[in-house]
N, C-alpha and C positions, 0 to 999 in steps of 0.2 A: 408797632412792631416792626423791628428793622427788616429793610429788603433782603431776600437770600441772594447771594452774589450769583452772577451769570454762570460762573464756572460749575456750580452745584447743580443747576438746570441742565447744562449740557452733559456733565458726567453722570448724572444720574441715571441716565438711560443706558450708559455702558455698564454699571454696576449690575443692573438687572440681567444683562445678556452674558457678560463676560466675567462677573465676580469683581470688577474694579470698583475701588472706593475713592471718593475725593472730598476735601473739606476747605473751608475758606473761613476767614475771620468774620466776627459780626460787626466790628466798628474799629476805632483808632484811638489811641491815647493822646491827650494834649500834654507836650512835654513841659509845660509851664506849671501843670498841677499834677504831675506824676508823683505817685507815692511808691513807686518800684514794684507795684502789683500790675498785672496785665489788666488790660481794661476788659469789660464783660459787657455782654450784650444779652438780648432775650433769647437769642439762638444758642441751644446747648452744644457743648464741643462734640466733635465726632472722632470716635477711636478708630484708627487706620486697622483693616483687616488684611492679612497676608494672601496673596494669590493661590488659588486652589492649584495642587501639584496632579498632573495628569498621571493615570496608571501607566506602569512600565509596560513596553511593548512585549507581547508573547514571543518565546523562543521556539523555533522549530528544530527540532533535532535531525541529525542525519539518519536516514532509514537504514535498516538493517539488510543484508544480502542473505538470501536462503539458498540452499542447495540440498538435492537429495539424490540417491542412486536409482534412476529408472531401470529396473532388472528386467523388464520385459523384452520380447522379441523386437520391439521398436524402442529406440532410446528417447523418443520424443512425444509418446503418446500419453504419458503421465501415469501409467499402469505400473505398479510395483508390488514386490512382495516384501519390500523393506520399508517400514514406517519411520526411520530414523532420518530427521531433518538436521542439517548443519547451520548454525546462525553465525555470521560475521557481523559485529556489532561496534568495531573500533572502541573497545573498552567501555562502552555505555551499558548500562543495564537495559534488559528487553523483557518482554511478556508476549505472550500468544494467546489467541482465542480460537476455540472450535465451535462457538455458537454465534458467530458474525458479530462479536463484540458484546454481547450481553454480559459475559464475565470474562475476566482476564487472568492467567495464570503466570506468576513471575518465572522468567527463564532461570536456569541454573546452568553454569559451564557454558558450552558453546553448542549444545544440541538439545533437542527433545524428540520424543518419539510418539507418533499416533499409533493407536491400537484399535482393532476392530475392523473386519473387512467391510468395504464399501466406499461410496464417494466421500471425499473430504474437503470441505472449506476451510482453509487455515489463514486468520490474520495474525501478523507479527509487527510489533513496533517497537522501537526504543523509547526509554523515559528516564528522567533524571528526578532528584529527590525534590525538586521545586515543583513536581507535577508537569514539566513540559514533556511533549511527546513528539515523535516524529510522525510523518505521514505513515498510513498503514498499508503494509505490503500484504497483497491479498495472492493467495496461490490454491490451485485445486490439483487433486490427484485421486486415484482410485487404489485402494489397498486391498491386495488378494493374497492371502496367505494359505490358502487351501490348495492342497495338492491334487491334481486331476485324476480321474480313476485310470487304471492301467487300460492300455489298447488291446484289442483282440486282433487276431489275424486269420484270416480263411485261406488255407492253401488250396491252390488250383493248379493242376498239372497239365501241360501242354507240350507234347512230345518230351524232349530231355530238359525243358525249362519248368521249374516251380514257381509260381508267382503267389506271393502273400499279400492278400488284399486286407489293407489296414483299416479297422473300424474303431469307432469310439472316441474319435478325436473331437476335442471341443472346439467350438467356434474360434477360428484364428490361431488354433494351436498347430505346431509343427511335430513331426516324429523323427525319432533317431534310432539308429542301430549300432550295435556292438559286436564284434566277433570274438570277445573274450569277456568272461564274467569280471566285473569291476574294471574292465578295459576302457579304452578310449572310445567316445561316442561320436558317430558320424551322422551328419544331417541329411535326411531324406527329402526327395523331391517327389511331388505327385502323392498318390495315395496308395502305391503298391510298390512291392520290391520284386523284381524279377531275379531269379537266382540259377546258375548252371554250374555244375562241376562236381568234385568229390574231394575238396580239401577241407572244407569247414563244415564241422559236424554239427554245430548248434550256434544259433545267434539269439540276441537278445534285442527287444524293441521297448520303447518307452515314448511317451509324449512329453512335450514342454509347452504349457499354457501360455497366454499373452502376458502374464505376469512374471514369467520365468519359473514358475513351480514345475517340478518334475513329477511324474507318476513313478509307481513301483515298476520295476523292470518285468517284463515276461520273456520267458525262453522259449525258443521255438527248435525242434529238432529237425535237422536237414539230412542227417546220414539215415538212409534207408536201403541198406545193403541188398542189391538184388532188384531194387526199384528203377524204373526208367529215369526218373529225375535225380538219381545219384550217379552221375554220369562222368566217366572218364573221356575227357575232351580228345577230339580226333588227333591223330598223329599225321594225317594226309592232308599238306597243304592245299590239294585240290578238291578236297572233299571235307572241309571244316565243319565243325559242329556248329548247329543254328542256334543262337539265343532268341528266343521268341520275343519280339518287341510288343508295345503296348503300354509299357510302363515308362516313366521318366527315369527311374533309379534301377540300375541292373547289376548285379555282382556275378563276376566269373571267378570261380576258385578252383584251385586243383593242386596235384603235387607232380613235380617233374624232376628228371635227372638226365644224365648224359644219354643222348639218343632217344629221348622221350620228349618231343616236342608237344606243346598244345596249340591247336588252331581252332578259332572260334569266330563266327561271323554273326553279324546283325545288320538290320535295316534302319536307317534313319528315315522316319515316315516323311511324307510330304508336309510341307509347312513347319518342319522342326529342323533343329540343328544339334550337332553333336557339342555338348557344352564342355564335356570334361572326360579325361581318362586319367584314373589315379591308382596308383599301388597303395592298398590300405591295410595289407597284412604280409609280413615276409618271415617265415620261420626257416632258418638254414644256418649250418656253420660256414658254408660258403656265401661270402657277403655280395656275390655278384651273378646276377642272371641276365639274359638277354630278351628284349623285346622288340617288336617292329610292328607298324599299322600300315596296311596298303588299302587304298580306295578302290576296292574291287570285291567281287562276290567269292573269290578264290585268293590264295596267296601263291601267285607264280611270278613274283619279282626275283625269286631265288635269292641270290647274294647282291642283286644290283640294287644300292641303296638309292640310286637316282629316281627309282620307281616306288620307293617306299614314302609314305606321308611323313612318318617320324620313326626313328629307331635309336637304339642306344642300350645302355646298360642300367638295371634297376637292383636296388638293394635297400636296406634299412634306412639308409640317408635319403631315399627318394620317397619316403612315405608322405602321402598327401600331395605331392607335387603333380600339378596339372601338365602331362606332357604335350597338350595342345595348345598351350599357352602363347606360342609364337606362330601358329598355323593360321593362315588367311581364312577369314570366315567363309569365303565363297568355296572352299574345300571341304567345310564341315556341314553342308547342307544335305539335303535328301538324297539317299542312295545307300549303297552297300559299302561295309566296312568290315575288315579281316584283321584279327590280332594274332600274331605269332609270338608265343613266350616259350622260352626254353632255358635249361640249365645245361651249361657245356662241361660241367665238372661231374665228379663221380659222387657228390653229397647230394641226397634228396633235398628238395627246396619246396615248401609249400608256401602258397601265395593266394592272395585275393585281390583283383582288380576291379575298381568301381567304374561303372560308365553311366553317364548322365546325359540323357537328351531332353531338350527344353524346346517349348515352342518358339518359333521365330519371333523376335521382338517387333 
């Protein structure tokens, strides 16, 4: 039997590991006796085999970008009443899963909507027709579309001040009030609203939960002619009406005309500061009225503006402007404060001024 060539011995091991094949001749032809046919030997010829082609590398697509509207009181807590998610996928197809990848739903357009209140775990990825996918983008949110119950308010009178103790707030919810039906809503602080005056006959209260859902508004009557807490503010600067404190949000309201000024005093409690004084309602054909604040238990500054904390004109253009915005903080700490509000013209003016006191930071 002819000897197998050394090359076959060497390459035979390489074929087993890497799929390579080698062959060599089994003898040689004598040119003097050649018949034009290749010489043969006892070793059968080996047919070459093409090397195996490795599989194509997997393609990873660009991941999508998700966004949604956090409608709650915080824009970063993931609690929302809006289940609509927007998807940016750079023209790639995309799909989402609500069961941690056990099933996938093909996306249509550039958004999808999650329904049903409660916590949500959302997976989204891009894909192509070859079955390639991106990394999975995982997000969580809490969907809450249920409106909270209406609030209740227990009125408590203290001298000429009426306090509405607000109850029925959900955990983390805030309350708001309005001075006109279907009107502008103002955010309250604390859990009560202190009210003094005779200009606003009725107000409305509601709550806003952590997802941004609002309750049905409830109306509360303030006008009680003859009652002590339906009060015409004092016109005597040395004997101002006293707005009882103990609440963070207070409302002074009244009606003034020439020679009918309103003077109202309140006390900033220890450990607190006066956060804001804002005009929140102004009803008059005369678009200008006068106001001033003195840091004292009476208003004895007269017309000496150097003794006034702030002073100026107020009108519809000043609604919601905090007149204390430029006042140094040390002048807004514990102590008495007296407001002077007056219309110098002959046209009656109905007004409401919100006073907010907050704990020191």
